[in-house]
C-alpha positions in Angstrom: 6.6 -1.2 -0.2 10.0 -0.8 -1.8 11.4 1.1 1.2 10.0 -1.7 3.5 11.9 -4.3 1.3 15.0 -2.1 1.4 14.7 -1.8 5.2 14.6 -5.6 5.5 17.7 -5.9 3.3 19.4 -3.3 5.6 18.8 -5.6 8.6 15.6 -4.0 10.0 13.4 -6.4 12.0 10.2 -5.5 10.1 6.9 -6.2 12.0 4.4 -4.8 9.6 3.5 -2.6 6.7 0.6 -0.2 6.6 -1.4 0.7 3.5 -2.3 4.3 4.2 -4.7 5.9 3.4 -7.4 3.6 2.2 -9.5 6.5 1.1 -8.8 10.2 0.6 -8.4 12.3 3.6 -8.2 16.1 4.3 -4.8 17.7 4.8 -4.2 18.0 8.6 -3.2 21.7 8.2 -5.6 23.2 5.7 -8.4 20.7 5.4 -8.2 20.4 1.6 -8.8 16.9 0.2 -5.5 15.3 -0.8 -6.7 12.7 -3.2 -4.0 10.2 -2.0 -6.1 7.1 -1.2 -7.0 4.0 -3.1 -10.3 5.8 -3.7 -10.7 9.5 -4.3 -13.6 11.1 -2.5 -15.5 13.4 -4.9 -18.3 15.7 -3.7 -21.5 15.2 -5.6 -24.9 16.5 -4.6 -23.8 17.2 -1.0 -22.4 13.6 -0.6 -18.9 12.2 -0.9 -18.6 9.4 -3.4 -15.7 7.0 -3.7 -14.0 6.8 -7.1 -11.3 4.2 -7.4 -7.8 5.5 -8.2 -6.6 3.2 -11.0 -2.9 3.9 -10.6 -3.1 3.1 -6.8 -5.1 -0.1 -7.5 -2.7 -1.2 -10.2 0.3 -0.7 -7.9 -1.5 -2.6 -5.1 -2.3 -5.5 -7.5 1.4 -5.5 -8.6 2.5 -6.0 -5.1 -0.2 -8.6 -4.3 1.1 -10.7 -7.3 4.8 -10.2 -6.2 4.0 -11.4 -2.7 1.9 -14.3 -4.0 -1.3 -13.1 -2.5 -4.9 -13.2 -3.7 -5.6 -10.7 -6.5 -9.4 -11.1 -6.6 -12.0 -10.5 -3.9 -13.3 -13.6 -2.3 -15.9 -14.3 0.4 -13.4 -13.6 3.2 -10.8 -11.0 2.1 -9.1 -11.4 5.5 -8.6 -15.2 5.1 -5.1 -15.0 3.5 -3.0 -12.2 5.0 0.5 -11.5 3.8 3.0 -13.2 6.1 6.1 -11.2 7.0 8.2 -14.0 5.7 6.7 -13.3 2.2 8.0 -9.8 2.5 11.4 -10.9 3.7 11.6 -13.4 0.8 10.6 -10.7 -1.7 13.2 -8.3 -0.2 15.9 -10.9 -0.8 14.6 -11.8 -4.3 14.2 -8.3 -5.5 17.3 -6.9 -3.8 15.7 -3.5 -3.1 18.0 -0.8 -1.6 17.2 2.3 0.3 17.0 5.7 -1.4 20.4 7.4 -1.4 19.2 10.2 0.9 17.7 7.7 3.5 19.8 7.0 6.5 
Protein backbone atom coordinates (compact mmCIF):
# COMPACT_ATOMS: atom_id res chain seq x y z
CA UNK A 1 0.00 0.00 0.00
CA UNK A 2 2.81 2.37 0.87
CA UNK A 3 4.50 1.80 -2.50
CA UNK A 4 1.16 2.44 -4.23
CA UNK A 5 0.87 5.76 -2.41
CA UNK A 6 4.47 6.60 -3.29
CA UNK A 7 3.79 5.76 -6.95
CA UNK A 8 0.87 8.20 -6.96
CA UNK A 9 3.12 10.88 -5.47
CA UNK A 10 5.68 10.14 -8.19
CA UNK A 11 3.06 10.83 -10.85
CA UNK A 12 1.84 7.31 -11.66
CA UNK A 13 -1.69 7.00 -12.97
CA UNK A 14 -2.80 4.32 -10.52
CA UNK A 15 -5.72 2.16 -11.66
CA UNK A 16 -5.92 -0.40 -8.89
CA UNK A 17 -4.35 -2.14 -5.93
CA UNK A 18 -4.44 -5.88 -5.41
CA UNK A 19 -4.46 -7.55 -2.02
CA UNK A 20 -2.50 -10.73 -2.70
CA UNK A 21 -2.70 -13.43 -1.57
CA UNK A 22 -5.92 -13.71 0.38
CA UNK A 23 -4.96 -17.14 1.73
CA UNK A 24 -1.69 -19.03 1.81
CA UNK A 25 -0.38 -20.49 -1.36
CA UNK A 26 2.35 -22.94 -2.24
CA UNK A 27 5.62 -21.62 -3.59
CA UNK A 28 5.61 -21.84 -7.38
CA UNK A 29 9.04 -23.46 -7.43
CA UNK A 30 9.11 -25.99 -4.62
CA UNK A 31 5.44 -26.37 -3.59
CA UNK A 32 6.04 -25.53 0.10
CA UNK A 33 3.36 -23.43 1.80
CA UNK A 34 4.49 -19.82 2.14
CA UNK A 35 2.22 -18.64 4.98
CA UNK A 36 1.90 -15.21 3.38
CA UNK A 37 -1.87 -14.71 3.19
CA UNK A 38 -4.48 -13.10 5.38
CA UNK A 39 -5.09 -16.66 6.60
CA UNK A 40 -2.51 -19.35 7.07
CA UNK A 41 -3.53 -22.76 5.81
CA UNK A 42 -2.69 -25.40 8.38
CA UNK A 43 -3.01 -29.12 7.68
CA UNK A 44 -5.09 -30.91 10.27
CA UNK A 45 -6.47 -34.45 9.93
CA UNK A 46 -5.94 -34.45 6.15
CA UNK A 47 -7.74 -31.13 5.64
CA UNK A 48 -6.49 -27.58 5.25
CA UNK A 49 -7.90 -25.20 7.85
CA UNK A 50 -7.73 -21.41 7.65
CA UNK A 51 -6.13 -19.68 10.62
CA UNK A 52 -6.29 -15.87 10.53
CA UNK A 53 -2.90 -14.10 10.48
CA UNK A 54 -3.31 -11.37 13.12
CA UNK A 55 -0.48 -9.15 11.85
CA UNK A 56 -1.85 -9.23 8.30
CA UNK A 57 -5.38 -8.45 9.52
CA UNK A 58 -4.14 -5.63 11.76
CA UNK A 59 -2.33 -4.05 8.80
CA UNK A 60 -5.40 -4.40 6.59
CA UNK A 61 -7.57 -2.76 9.28
CA UNK A 62 -5.04 0.08 9.63
CA UNK A 63 -5.32 0.85 5.91
CA UNK A 64 -9.10 0.51 5.93
CA UNK A 65 -9.24 3.19 8.62
CA UNK A 66 -6.72 5.36 6.79
CA UNK A 67 -8.79 5.18 3.60
CA UNK A 68 -12.05 5.81 5.48
CA UNK A 69 -13.51 2.41 4.62
CA UNK A 70 -15.66 0.06 6.60
CA UNK A 71 -13.82 -1.82 9.32
CA UNK A 72 -16.49 -4.33 10.27
CA UNK A 73 -18.25 -6.89 8.11
CA UNK A 74 -21.71 -5.98 6.98
CA UNK A 75 -24.37 -7.79 4.96
CA UNK A 76 -22.77 -6.74 1.66
CA UNK A 77 -18.97 -6.45 2.00
CA UNK A 78 -18.75 -5.30 -1.64
CA UNK A 79 -21.13 -2.36 -1.16
CA UNK A 80 -18.45 0.20 -0.26
CA UNK A 81 -15.33 -0.29 -2.37
CA UNK A 82 -12.30 1.94 -1.99
CA UNK A 83 -12.37 4.64 -4.63
CA UNK A 84 -9.06 5.45 -6.29
CA UNK A 85 -9.57 9.08 -5.30
CA UNK A 86 -9.39 7.92 -1.66
CA UNK A 87 -5.96 6.44 -2.42
CA UNK A 88 -4.82 9.59 -4.20
CA UNK A 89 -6.00 11.72 -1.28
CA UNK A 90 -4.16 9.45 1.19
CA UNK A 91 -0.98 9.66 -0.93
CA UNK A 92 -1.05 13.45 -0.75
CA UNK A 93 -1.93 13.51 2.95
CA UNK A 94 0.67 10.93 4.04
CA UNK A 95 3.40 12.11 1.63
CA UNK A 96 4.73 8.57 1.03
CA UNK A 97 7.92 8.32 -1.02
CA UNK A 98 9.33 5.34 -2.91
CA UNK A 99 12.04 3.17 -1.40
CA UNK A 100 15.51 4.49 -2.21
CA UNK A 101 16.32 1.46 -4.40
CA UNK A 102 13.08 1.70 -6.44
CA UNK A 103 13.33 3.39 -9.81
